[in-house]
BAFI-3210 file (N, C-alpha, C; in Angstrom, 3 decimals, decimal comma, padded with zeros to 6 digits):
// residues 279
n [1|2|3|4|5|6|7|8|9|10|11|12|13|14|15|16|17|18|19|20|21|22|23|24|25|26|27|28|29|30|31|32|33|34|35|36|37|38|39|40|41|42|43|44|45|46|47|48|49|50|51|52|53|54|55|56|57|58|59|60|61|62|63|64|65|66|67|68|69|70|71|72|73|74|75|76|77|78|79|80|81|82|83|84|85|86|87|88|89|90|91|92|93|94|95|96|97|98|99|100|101|102|103|104|105|106|107|108|109|110|111|112|113|114|115|116|117|118|119|120|121|122|123|124|125|126|127|128|129|130|131|132|133|134|135|136|137|138|139|140|141|142|143|144|145|146|147|148|149|150|151|152|153|154|155|156|157|158|159|160|161|162|163|164|165|166|167|168|169|170|171|172|173|174|175|176|177|178|179|180|181|182|183|184|185|186|187|188|189|190|191|192|193|194|195|196|197|198|199|200|201|202|203|204|205|206|207|208|209|210|211|212|213|214|215|216|217|218|219|220|221|222|223|224|225|226|227|228|229|230|231|232|233|234|235|236|237|238|239|240|241|242|243|244|245|246|247|248|249|250|251|252|253|254|255|256|257|258|259|260|261|262|263|264|265|266|267|268|269|270|271|272|273|274|275|276|277|278|279]
n.u [009,769|008,381|008,024|006,307|006,922|005,796|003,096|002,564|000,441|-001,589|-001,262|-001,439|-001,701|-001,649|-002,474|-002,779|-005,497|-009,275|-011,321|-014,080|-016,306|-017,766|-020,460|-021,556|-021,233|-018,702|-015,705|-013,137|-010,609|-006,997|-004,005|-003,509|-002,040|-000,630|001,096|003,546|003,873|003,887|006,748|008,578|007,753|008,779|011,392|012,270|012,052|009,294|006,358|003,700|001,419|002,378|002,042|002,211|003,179|001,291|001,791|000,505|001,018|002,255|004,960|005,471|007,770|009,849|010,876|013,009|013,026|014,213|016,536|016,071|015,140|014,231|012,456|011,830|009,167|007,051|005,511|008,207|009,467|011,352|012,901|014,404|017,138|018,343|019,092|020,359|019,848|017,860|016,745|014,279|013,274|015,358|017,324|017,548|019,404|018,682|019,050|018,627|017,356|017,453|016,434|013,928|012,531|010,327|010,494|010,018|007,236|008,229|007,351|004,425|002,013|001,369|003,327|005,122|006,203|007,904|008,486|010,964|009,298|007,008|004,617|003,384|000,695|-002,839|-005,048|-008,279|-011,235|-009,441|-007,214|-005,021|-005,512|-006,247|-009,310|-012,030|-015,173|-014,390|-012,025|-010,465|-009,499|-008,442|-006,124|-002,951|-001,471|000,192|002,612|001,409|002,508|004,213|004,247|006,897|008,639|012,016|014,877|017,541|019,135|018,771|019,872|019,891|019,358|019,344|020,111|019,229|017,134|016,314|013,056|010,080|009,010|005,870|005,193|004,964|002,975|-000,116|-002,317|-004,951|-005,888|-008,864|-012,131|-015,018|-017,646|-020,785|-022,658|-021,925|-023,232|-025,270|-024,171|-023,873|-022,559|-022,085|-020,934|-019,154|-017,240|-016,392|-015,306|-013,161|-011,561|-010,854|-008,852|-009,007|-009,331|-008,194|-010,472|-010,788|-011,981|-010,844|-009,607|-008,974|-011,668|-012,896|-012,276|-013,193|-013,592|-012,710|-014,141|-017,076|-019,332|-021,791|-025,029|-027,510|-030,448|-030,778|-032,029|-031,326|-031,411|-029,760|-026,397|-023,689|-020,463|-017,040|-013,327|-012,065|-014,415|-015,887|-018,278|-021,042|-022,888|-026,037|-025,798|-023,841|-021,011|-018,171|-017,272|-014,902|-014,434|-012,219|-009,814|-011,422|-014,370|-017,415|-019,348|-021,860|-023,720|-025,774|-025,334|-024,965|-022,325|-019,931|-017,434|-014,391|-011,369|-008,355|-005,945|-003,418|-004,052|-005,603|-003,490|-001,982|-003,910|-003,826|-001,455|-002,076|-003,063|-004,894|-005,860|-003,917|-003,563|-005,645|-006,164|-008,413|-008,226|-009,503|-009,553]
n.v [-058,693|-056,120|-052,595|-050,232|-047,593|-045,542|-046,356|-045,996|-045,776|-047,660|-050,377|-053,523|-056,811|-059,773|-063,135|-066,255|-066,320|-066,490|-069,097|-071,032|-069,770|-068,224|-068,536|-067,262|-064,617|-063,759|-062,385|-063,922|-062,537|-061,748|-062,189|-059,801|-060,059|-062,774|-064,333|-063,180|-063,143|-066,031|-066,454|-064,913|-065,895|-068,487|-067,880|-067,304|-070,071|-070,436|-071,604|-071,679|-070,294|-068,352|-065,387|-062,025|-058,467|-056,375|-053,886|-050,650|-048,395|-046,380|-046,914|-048,345|-047,253|-049,286|-050,703|-052,971|-055,004|-057,509|-060,173|-061,025|-062,599|-061,136|-060,422|-058,712|-057,811|-057,517|-054,254|-051,670|-049,935|-048,104|-049,049|-048,940|-050,142|-049,097|-046,919|-047,621|-048,685|-051,271|-054,251|-055,766|-059,330|-060,452|-061,757|-060,527|-060,159|-058,850|-057,113|-056,705|-053,417|-052,491|-050,303|-050,404|-048,957|-047,084|-045,485|-043,364|-044,297|-046,264|-048,105|-050,159|-051,085|-052,192|-053,304|-055,930|-057,524|-060,088|-062,061|-064,314|-067,187|-065,990|-063,099|-063,348|-062,475|-062,086|-064,901|-064,998|-066,889|-068,737|-066,989|-064,781|-062,522|-059,171|-057,644|-055,532|-055,927|-058,481|-058,649|-056,788|-054,275|-053,057|-052,306|-051,697|-049,325|-046,689|-046,875|-049,455|-053,007|-055,657|-058,929|-061,374|-064,527|-064,949|-065,056|-066,871|-069,128|-069,383|-070,357|-069,564|-071,140|-070,156|-066,965|-064,859|-064,332|-063,898|-063,287|-063,601|-060,265|-058,802|-056,172|-054,500|-055,299|-055,589|-056,805|-058,553|-062,090|-063,658|-065,762|-067,461|-066,197|-066,970|-065,466|-064,396|-065,081|-063,154|-061,180|-058,802|-058,515|-055,889|-055,584|-056,986|-056,670|-054,293|-054,823|-056,478|-055,309|-053,210|-050,957|-050,715|-048,027|-047,834|-046,719|-043,969|-045,206|-047,838|-050,673|-052,930|-054,235|-054,133|-053,390|-050,467|-049,546|-046,741|-046,509|-047,076|-049,877|-050,767|-050,444|-052,608|-054,693|-056,540|-058,931|-060,484|-063,042|-062,263|-063,790|-066,067|-064,861|-064,339|-063,622|-061,625|-062,020|-060,354|-057,950|-056,656|-053,754|-052,261|-049,656|-050,265|-050,333|-051,553|-053,779|-055,163|-057,803|-057,838|-059,521|-058,863|-058,283|-058,532|-061,351|-062,156|-061,147|-058,824|-058,205|-058,974|-061,888|-061,646|-062,028|-064,151|-063,406|-064,977|-066,259|-065,233|-062,917|-061,445|-060,898|-059,248|-056,999|-056,146|-054,568|-052,477|-048,857|-045,853|-044,730|-046,165|-048,363|-051,595|-054,343|-056,993|-060,451|-063,271|-066,437]
n.w [039,677|037,788|037,374|036,293|035,279|033,282|031,174|028,841|026,048|025,303|026,910|027,451|029,223|027,656|026,537|025,127|024,876|025,800|026,544|025,642|026,805|025,103|024,824|026,637|025,991|026,507|025,067|023,077|023,212|024,003|022,199|019,842|017,151|016,795|015,593|015,669|018,281|018,492|017,890|019,407|022,039|021,311|021,045|023,504|024,800|026,019|027,314|024,912|025,445|027,351|028,972|027,615|026,895|025,295|023,392|022,284|019,904|021,259|023,745|027,106|030,000|031,565|034,790|035,979|038,636|039,093|037,754|034,429|031,162|028,049|025,307|021,938|019,847|016,682|016,036|015,154|017,490|018,369|020,780|024,112|026,085|029,039|027,829|025,587|022,309|021,397|019,687|017,547|018,186|019,135|021,994|024,981|028,004|031,058|034,316|037,640|038,588|035,717|032,914|030,683|027,607|025,534|022,423|019,392|017,139|014,472|012,512|011,707|014,437|016,713|019,111|020,979|023,868|025,455|027,813|030,022|030,619|030,913|032,018|035,280|035,992|037,393|036,347|034,810|034,413|033,137|031,599|031,179|029,938|029,501|029,681|030,359|031,627|032,646|033,479|036,114|035,073|031,817|030,809|031,626|034,348|035,145|037,727|038,248|039,282|037,910|038,161|037,658|036,922|038,734|036,798|036,683|035,486|032,822|029,743|026,359|023,452|021,022|020,223|018,754|015,844|012,348|010,999|008,993|007,605|008,218|008,343|006,550|004,854|003,010|002,009|002,428|003,374|002,538|003,519|002,250|003,876|006,097|004,896|002,516|-000,043|-000,571|-001,610|-004,295|-008,037|-008,373|-005,702|-005,068|-007,178|-005,947|-003,502|-004,226|-006,047|-005,298|-002,938|000,481|003,181|006,708|009,409|011,737|013,728|015,109|016,756|019,614|019,419|016,917|013,504|011,617|008,011|005,956|003,495|001,675|000,388|-002,065|-000,438|001,273|001,979|003,386|005,824|009,342|011,648|014,632|014,829|015,570|015,833|014,801|015,818|013,140|011,481|008,899|008,610|007,146|006,794|006,623|005,367|003,604|005,050|006,148|008,641|010,676|012,887|015,811|018,412|020,717|020,102|019,798|020,374|019,244|016,048|014,072|011,427|008,140|007,867|005,533|004,724|005,913|007,681|007,733|009,736|009,475|008,486|010,142|011,925|010,364|010,065|012,317|012,894|011,694|011,223|011,721|008,376|007,301|004,189|003,017|001,487|000,105|-000,441|-001,858|-000,951]
ca.u [008,657|008,407|007,483|005,508|007,094|004,995|002,245|002,011|-000,929|-002,382|-000,399|-002,176|-001,517|-002,350|-002,279|-003,537|-006,835|-009,947|-011,999|-015,221|-017,275|-018,414|-022,083|-022,009|-021,012|-017,310|-014,995|-011,872|-009,583|-005,734|-002,929|-003,902|-000,787|-000,399|002,286|004,718|003,980|004,516|008,044|009,146|007,762|009,569|012,819|012,742|011,531|008,097|005,079|002,929|000,582|002,973|001,614|003,124|002,686|000,814|001,875|-000,169|001,185|003,433|005,462|005,761|008,963|009,627|011,966|013,164|013,411|014,886|017,144|015,443|015,712|013,182|012,311|010,613|008,485|005,997|006,156|009,186|008,936|012,503|012,831|016,049|017,416|019,366|019,341|020,888|018,911|017,702|016,171|013,417|013,789|016,927|017,149|018,514|019,530|017,892|019,488|017,793|017,564|017,542|015,085|013,636|011,700|010,465|010,475|008,738|006,622|008,654|006,597|003,634|001,040|001,439|004,629|005,263|007,610|007,904|009,715|011,099|008,115|005,669|004,179|002,574|-000,473|-003,988|-005,715|-009,601|-011,768|-008,720|-006,800|-004,608|-005,792|-007,161|-010,544|-013,371|-015,269|-014,203|-010,944|-010,756|-009,061|-008,606|-004,798|-001,903|-001,355|001,188|002,419|001,273|003,525|003,873|004,985|007,496|009,704|013,143|015,526|019,207|019,826|018,384|020,703|019,205|019,962|019,478|019,813|018,295|016,673|015,507|011,805|009,270|008,178|004,785|004,526|004,618|002,005|-001,601|-003,296|-005,538|-006,371|-010,151|-012,712|-016,462|-018,625|-021,915|-023,654|-021,299|-024,111|-025,966|-023,077|-024,124|-021,765|-021,286|-020,461|-017,849|-016,397|-015,762|-014,748|-011,920|-010,656|-010,142|-008,223|-009,969|-008,228|-008,463|-011,038|-010,400|-012,628|-010,325|-009,236|-009,119|-012,803|-013,072|-011,479|-013,829|-013,177|-013,378|-014,804|-018,107|-019,495|-023,272|-025,443|-028,200|-031,422|-030,719|-032,203|-030,975|-031,222|-028,365|-025,687|-022,566|-019,341|-015,447|-012,631|-012,144|-015,369|-016,402|-019,868|-021,294|-023,977|-027,068|-025,207|-022,461|-019,740|-017,283|-016,591|-013,967|-014,327|-011,050|-009,854|-012,280|-015,250|-018,846|-019,526|-022,867|-023,853|-027,075|-025,034|-024,483|-020,919|-019,534|-015,908|-013,741|-010,106|-007,152|-005,139|-002,347|-004,656|-005,530|-002,291|-001,395|-004,701|-003,568|-000,518|-002,615|-003,547|-005,598|-005,338|-003,384|-004,506|-005,565|-007,263|-009,109|-007,869|-010,332|-008,789]
ca.v [-057,732|-054,994|-051,520|-049,564|-046,151|-044,858|-047,293|-045,951|-045,347|-048,578|-051,280|-054,718|-058,176|-060,754|-064,490|-066,814|-065,829|-066,828|-070,008|-071,559|-068,572|-067,349|-068,632|-066,481|-063,192|-063,346|-062,641|-064,615|-061,520|-062,584|-061,209|-059,503|-060,527|-064,209|-064,941|-062,423|-063,391|-067,316|-066,350|-064,207|-066,474|-069,598|-067,862|-067,548|-071,270|-070,084|-072,289|-070,697|-069,646|-067,266|-063,948|-060,872|-057,257|-055,977|-052,482|-049,808|-047,134|-045,639|-048,048|-048,016|-047,267|-050,152|-051,014|-054,417|-055,534|-058,940|-060,400|-061,995|-062,415|-060,239|-060,489|-057,701|-058,225|-056,707|-052,664|-051,202|-048,421|-047,336|-049,236|-049,002|-050,778|-048,625|-045,705|-048,299|-048,921|-052,785|-055,047|-057,227|-060,842|-060,964|-062,133|-059,474|-060,293|-057,706|-057,030|-055,547|-051,951|-051,883|-049,872|-050,375|-047,690|-046,840|-043,961|-043,042|-045,481|-046,191|-048,767|-051,172|-050,296|-052,950|-054,242|-056,950|-057,463|-061,373|-061,975|-065,430|-067,730|-065,325|-062,485|-063,940|-061,761|-063,348|-065,402|-064,721|-067,586|-069,533|-066,453|-063,484|-061,146|-057,979|-057,435|-055,036|-056,040|-059,765|-058,259|-055,356|-053,066|-053,469|-051,853|-051,697|-047,958|-045,969|-047,279|-050,850|-054,001|-056,781|-060,037|-062,667|-065,437|-064,636|-066,206|-067,015|-070,035|-069,622|-070,226|-069,624|-072,089|-069,283|-065,739|-064,185|-065,033|-063,160|-063,735|-062,717|-059,160|-058,723|-054,962|-053,773|-056,245|-055,004|-057,861|-059,729|-063,383|-063,962|-066,874|-066,820|-066,006|-067,307|-064,502|-064,283|-065,410|-062,118|-060,247|-058,854|-058,382|-054,564|-055,369|-058,098|-055,775|-052,996|-055,385|-057,187|-054,621|-051,798|-050,813|-049,712|-047,611|-047,787|-045,111|-043,602|-046,084|-049,184|-050,990|-054,308|-054,845|-054,223|-052,177|-050,239|-049,003|-045,619|-046,483|-047,876|-050,375|-050,754|-051,254|-053,985|-054,573|-058,093|-058,877|-062,032|-063,135|-062,088|-065,117|-066,211|-063,908|-064,845|-062,470|-061,806|-061,751|-059,189|-057,338|-055,369|-053,195|-051,817|-048,684|-050,514|-050,016|-053,119|-053,789|-056,139|-057,942|-058,522|-060,124|-058,231|-058,198|-059,176|-062,968|-062,464|-059,805|-058,906|-057,637|-060,342|-062,067|-061,760|-062,537|-064,361|-063,297|-065,921|-066,175|-064,147|-061,659|-060,787|-060,441|-058,148|-055,969|-055,561|-053,584|-051,186|-047,760|-044,859|-044,488|-047,405|-049,205|-052,809|-054,786|-058,210|-061,505|-064,500|-067,791]
ca.w [039,608|037,021|037,848|035,193|035,264|032,450|030,857|027,344|025,280|025,714|027,142|028,146|029,425|026,658|026,177|023,781|024,985|027,040|025,470|026,536|027,482|024,197|024,749|027,883|025,743|026,794|023,564|023,031|023,890|023,758|021,388|018,491|016,379|017,560|014,756|016,237|019,734|018,851|017,564|020,437|022,917|021,151|021,163|024,989|024,911|026,542|026,802|023,589|026,110|028,023|028,819|027,104|026,886|023,968|023,499|021,004|019,191|022,249|024,645|028,466|030,599|033,016|035,674|036,541|039,767|039,134|036,761|033,732|029,998|027,251|023,463|021,398|018,251|016,210|015,351|015,736|018,412|019,075|022,165|024,515|027,404|029,585|026,795|024,487|021,338|021,222|018,420|017,651|017,772|019,831|023,505|025,801|029,427|031,941|035,265|038,411|038,213|034,397|032,423|029,013|027,360|023,985|021,639|018,501|016,407|013,099|011,567|012,394|015,352|018,129|019,843|022,077|024,715|025,793|029,181|030,354|031,306|030,856|033,209|036,401|036,448|037,742|035,755|034,935|033,516|032,639|030,947|031,703|029,063|030,148|028,968|031,470|032,953|032,934|034,463|036,512|034,082|030,345|030,219|032,501|034,566|035,679|038,979|038,309|039,496|037,531|038,613|036,881|038,047|038,621|035,811|036,890|034,907|031,353|028,865|025,337|022,400|019,749|020,844|017,830|014,548|011,186|010,599|008,149|008,596|007,438|008,771|005,085|003,965|002,933|001,450|003,658|002,805|003,340|003,412|002,104|005,274|006,033|004,036|001,248|-001,226|-000,711|-002,584|-005,920|-008,450|-008,080|-004,265|-005,381|-007,651|-005,267|-002,233|-004,455|-006,929|-004,894|-001,606|001,641|004,202|008,349|009,968|013,413|014,636|015,084|018,231|019,830|019,477|015,568|012,584|010,668|007,217|005,578|002,158|001,615|-000,863|-002,075|000,559|001,278|002,505|003,851|007,341|009,692|013,120|015,470|014,952|015,992|015,038|015,408|015,379|011,819|010,895|008,334|008,776|006,189|007,397|005,592|004,722|003,162|005,888|006,336|010,064|010,848|014,470|016,358|019,313|021,778|019,568|020,310|020,166|018,038|015,619|013,145|010,295|007,201|007,813|004,157|004,842|007,398|007,774|007,906|010,857|009,284|007,778|011,192|012,569|009,502|010,005|013,814|012,560|010,757|012,241|010,773|007,119|006,229|003,332|003,013|000,195|000,520|-001,539|-001,608|-001,163]
c.u [009,347|007,303|006,987|005,579|006,080|004,294|001,978|000,749|-001,764|-001,930|-001,258|-001,368|-002,435|-001,626|-002,669|-005,162|-007,700|-011,210|-013,108|-016,409|-017,748|-020,109|-022,666|-021,655|-019,469|-016,549|-013,983|-010,978|-008,237|-004,994|-003,686|-003,169|-000,107|000,651|003,513|004,850|004,676|005,971|008,763|009,109|008,598|010,987|013,188|012,124|010,338|007,112|004,293|002,240|000,957|002,422|002,633|002,374|002,237|000,792|001,294|000,227|002,518|003,534|005,561|007,552|008,933|011,161|011,860|013,509|014,048|015,733|016,171|015,896|014,299|013,464|011,235|010,044|007,481|006,414|007,507|009,074|010,341|012,854|014,525|016,144|018,583|019,871|020,054|019,639|018,819|016,813|015,063|014,042|015,018|016,645|017,987|018,309|019,313|018,498|018,496|018,161|017,547|016,318|015,132|012,261|011,510|010,229|009,325|008,498|007,230|007,803|005,650|002,520|001,105|002,839|004,431|006,459|007,052|008,947|009,750|010,161|007,118|005,551|003,045|001,237|-001,804|-004,591|-007,316|-010,382|-010,472|-007,673|-006,223|-004,820|-006,637|-008,210|-011,915|-014,197|-015,024|-013,250|-010,908|-010,149|-008,869|-007,139|-003,986|-001,588|-000,180|001,450|002,065|002,663|003,353|004,641|005,776|008,262|011,087|014,064|016,826|019,589|019,799|019,289|020,306|020,151|020,171|018,754|019,166|017,923|016,052|014,251|011,118|008,376|007,249|004,162|004,038|003,291|000,604|-002,617|-003,683|-006,586|-007,837|-010,799|-013,850|-017,077|-020,095|-023,118|-023,121|-022,254|-024,997|-025,268|-023,608|-022,938|-021,113|-020,634|-019,262|-016,860|-015,517|-014,991|-013,490|-010,999|-010,186|-009,891|-009,157|-008,817|-008,781|-009,122|-009,975|-011,005|-011,857|-009,436|-009,227|-010,490|-013,063|-012,390|-012,771|-013,176|-013,571|-014,540|-015,895|-018,502|-020,850|-024,122|-026,574|-029,491|-031,950|-031,008|-031,883|-031,203|-029,888|-027,831|-024,192|-021,516|-018,027|-014,615|-012,007|-013,153|-015,598|-017,723|-020,190|-022,742|-024,876|-026,411|-024,088|-021,157|-019,004|-016,750|-016,017|-013,880|-012,791|-011,383|-011,258|-013,612|-016,103|-019,082|-020,724|-023,194|-025,137|-026,815|-024,750|-022,869|-020,556|-018,260|-015,388|-012,323|-009,543|-006,508|-004,284|-002,867|-004,886|-004,463|-001,686|-002,483|-004,119|-002,397|-000,660|-003,159|-004,126|-005,087|-004,583|-004,328|-004,748|-006,669|-007,451|-008,705|-008,529|-009,689|-009,600]
c.v [-056,506|-053,749|-050,731|-048,054|-045,272|-046,110|-047,157|-045,517|-046,286|-049,934|-052,190|-056,021|-059,106|-061,975|-064,786|-066,830|-066,700|-067,815|-070,937|-070,857|-067,960|-067,499|-067,818|-065,024|-062,793|-063,495|-063,369|-063,657|-062,353|-061,577|-061,087|-060,153|-061,777|-064,484|-064,524|-063,326|-065,422|-067,446|-065,960|-065,333|-068,106|-069,383|-067,769|-069,255|-071,584|-071,238|-071,282|-070,027|-068,563|-066,217|-062,891|-059,736|-056,872|-054,451|-051,577|-048,791|-046,248|-046,728|-047,475|-047,650|-048,250|-050,472|-052,110|-054,494|-056,686|-058,653|-061,417|-062,045|-061,779|-060,401|-059,314|-058,226|-057,534|-055,153|-052,427|-049,915|-047,852|-047,620|-049,248|-049,812|-049,936|-047,250|-046,348|-048,841|-050,709|-052,966|-055,883|-058,326|-060,940|-061,010|-061,026|-059,749|-058,973|-058,012|-056,313|-054,154|-051,235|-051,308|-049,835|-049,443|-047,897|-045,509|-044,074|-044,554|-045,382|-047,007|-050,173|-050,357|-050,918|-053,779|-054,988|-057,126|-059,112|-061,444|-063,779|-066,132|-067,207|-064,291|-063,223|-063,145|-062,525|-063,729|-065,453|-065,702|-068,133|-068,515|-065,391|-062,380|-060,065|-057,679|-057,044|-055,379|-057,532|-059,523|-057,045|-054,165|-053,694|-053,014|-051,872|-049,741|-047,636|-046,461|-048,820|-051,732|-055,116|-057,837|-061,090|-063,343|-065,094|-065,311|-065,950|-067,867|-070,191|-069,494|-070,370|-070,563|-071,208|-068,281|-064,625|-064,745|-064,028|-064,019|-062,814|-061,570|-058,681|-057,180|-054,364|-054,498|-055,573|-055,643|-058,944|-061,095|-063,535|-065,341|-066,569|-066,907|-066,262|-066,892|-064,284|-064,104|-064,308|-061,265|-060,137|-058,573|-056,811|-054,529|-056,308|-057,368|-054,769|-053,699|-055,853|-056,648|-053,552|-051,882|-050,178|-049,186|-047,635|-046,428|-045,253|-044,975|-047,478|-049,510|-052,247|-054,743|-054,957|-052,788|-051,557|-049,402|-047,681|-045,599|-047,716|-048,803|-050,233|-051,459|-052,246|-053,920|-055,938|-058,171|-060,521|-061,763|-062,656|-063,803|-064,760|-065,451|-064,661|-063,524|-062,699|-061,727|-060,616|-058,956|-056,144|-054,910|-052,536|-050,713|-048,996|-050,108|-051,273|-052,918|-054,996|-056,622|-058,429|-058,956|-059,921|-057,904|-059,001|-060,614|-063,275|-061,143|-059,715|-058,249|-058,993|-060,187|-062,257|-062,344|-063,259|-064,139|-064,799|-065,482|-065,150|-062,925|-060,702|-060,137|-059,021|-056,836|-055,352|-054,577|-052,510|-050,030|-046,928|-044,551|-044,897|-048,050|-050,794|-053,342|-056,271|-059,362|-062,701|-065,744|-068,800]
c.w [038,574|037,244|036,904|035,883|034,552|031,759|029,328|026,981|025,536|025,703|027,939|028,526|028,546|026,773|025,286|023,512|026,231|026,307|026,506|027,188|026,367|024,197|025,965|027,301|025,862|025,384|023,953|023,875|023,315|022,821|020,198|017,165|016,984|016,746|015,146|017,630|019,545|018,588|019,002|021,640|022,472|021,275|022,463|025,708|026,069|026,021|025,760|024,485|027,111|028,025|028,479|027,387|025,351|024,135|022,139|020,874|020,030|023,481|025,991|028,840|031,615|033,425|036,010|037,668|040,093|037,644|035,581|032,076|028,973|025,461|023,193|020,182|017,908|015,864|015,992|015,910|018,950|020,713|022,504|025,794|027,996|028,764|025,687|023,698|021,261|020,143|018,628|017,347|018,166|021,511|024,104|027,362|030,196|033,527|036,025|038,509|036,717|034,242|030,965|028,917|025,788|023,631|020,799|017,610|015,086|012,089|012,282|013,616|016,405|018,249|021,008|022,657|025,561|026,646|029,562|031,226|031,650|032,125|033,859|037,005|036,617|036,548|035,878|033,928|032,722|031,788|031,478|030,783|029,455|029,260|029,938|030,574|033,451|033,873|035,040|036,052|032,474|029,784|031,618|032,954|035,009|037,224|039,278|038,480|038,686|037,472|037,394|037,658|037,801|037,750|036,009|036,148|033,162|030,660|027,139|024,302|021,275|020,491|020,019|016,484|013,339|010,766|009,616|008,687|007,569|007,934|007,518|004,530|004,103|002,551|002,447|003,334|003,500|002,857|002,752|003,476|005,048|005,107|003,004|000,282|-001,562|-001,692|-003,931|-006,663|-008,349|-006,472|-004,407|-005,878|-007,010|-004,203|-002,733|-005,398|-006,558|-003,300|-000,977|002,754|005,690|008,554|011,382|014,116|014,436|016,541|018,561|019,414|017,641|015,056|011,621|009,323|006,380|004,581|002,295|000,070|-001,102|-001,038|000,445|002,183|003,191|005,547|007,695|011,195|013,532|015,469|015,424|015,250|015,577|015,042|014,112|011,033|010,290|008,033|007,716|006,761|006,050|004,563|003,754|003,798|006,378|007,818|010,211|012,167|014,795|017,549|020,528|021,291|020,171|019,871|019,354|017,295|014,557|011,832|009,555|007,566|006,372|004,052|006,099|007,194|008,345|009,182|010,592|008,833|009,180|012,146|011,899|009,649|011,541|013,888|011,895|011,931|011,265|009,521|006,537|005,590|003,747|001,896|000,622|-000,856|-001,105|-001,840|-000,613]
res [x|x|x|x|x|x|x|x|x|x|x|x|x|x|x|x|x|x|x|x|x|x|x|x|x|x|x|x|x|x|x|x|x|x|x|x|x|x|x|x|x|x|x|x|x|x|x|x|x|x|x|x|x|x|x|x|x|x|x|x|x|x|x|x|x|x|x|x|x|x|x|x|x|x|x|x|x|x|x|x|x|x|x|x|x|x|x|x|x|x|x|x|x|x|x|x|x|x|x|x|x|x|x|x|x|x|x|x|x|x|x|x|x|x|x|x|x|x|x|x|x|x|x|x|x|x|x|x|x|x|x|x|x|x|x|x|x|x|x|x|x|x|x|x|x|x|x|x|x|x|x|x|x|x|x|x|x|x|x|x|x|x|x|x|x|x|x|x|x|x|x|x|x|x|x|x|x|x|x|x|x|x|x|x|x|x|x|x|x|x|x|x|x|x|x|x|x|x|x|x|x|x|x|x|x|x|x|x|x|x|x|x|x|x|x|x|x|x|x|x|x|x|x|x|x|x|x|x|x|x|x|x|x|x|x|x|x|x|x|x|x|x|x|x|x|x|x|x|x|x|x|x|x|x|x|x|x|x|x|x|x|x|x|x|x|x|x|x|x|x|x|x|x|x|x|x|x|x|x]
***
């Protein structure tokens, strides 16, 4: 068991997501930066679907009740194990009574904690990903207890590795969306020649951008959306749907982010800048 002494700003349990229920209005949810989680779960030789902690901006303080192995990834958040600094993408053996805690956010926005064989919290509709009201809560809280399987025999083949660090990247590869054709030259020039900055309205549901483009008068029926769909409002605001985003929308879907672009954007916070590149 892991005892949550402090939960941090917004820490959730996430796996690869909840599939097969979008027609009922249930979003996929799941890991925002799944490129990082694939790497750290792989280092622990976990099932790719193993549940991890997703840690936003400030991290938790965790007391381990049993022995296991853990790996950190994503944002650099000044983590320590028993007050000794630890690094991302490196396996650490944890013993009963050890305390893992997080300090100052140094780079990025979302960190991840993978544990050997994943966290064993309850599954709802085939996923452990927290999303209220599908799950009882949308984040962990002080005093929570998180289950995992005690690990006594794991002998890692690789204990650490250097990986691609995209925390400083700000170019988002995008594909044409279903309503890309409504865009006029002035809108296209603005979207692809200038950068944008992340607004205060950013979370697991969607990222809004501060700067606007030329508005439009296009009307359409409510249509299906996906994580990474870029919507253009009549006022010219760009909204990028993320993993907890709604399953349908009535704004034109002008662009669609690539898988890597979603991971890059997930590591951005208020006032960080991004730009779009059509591929």
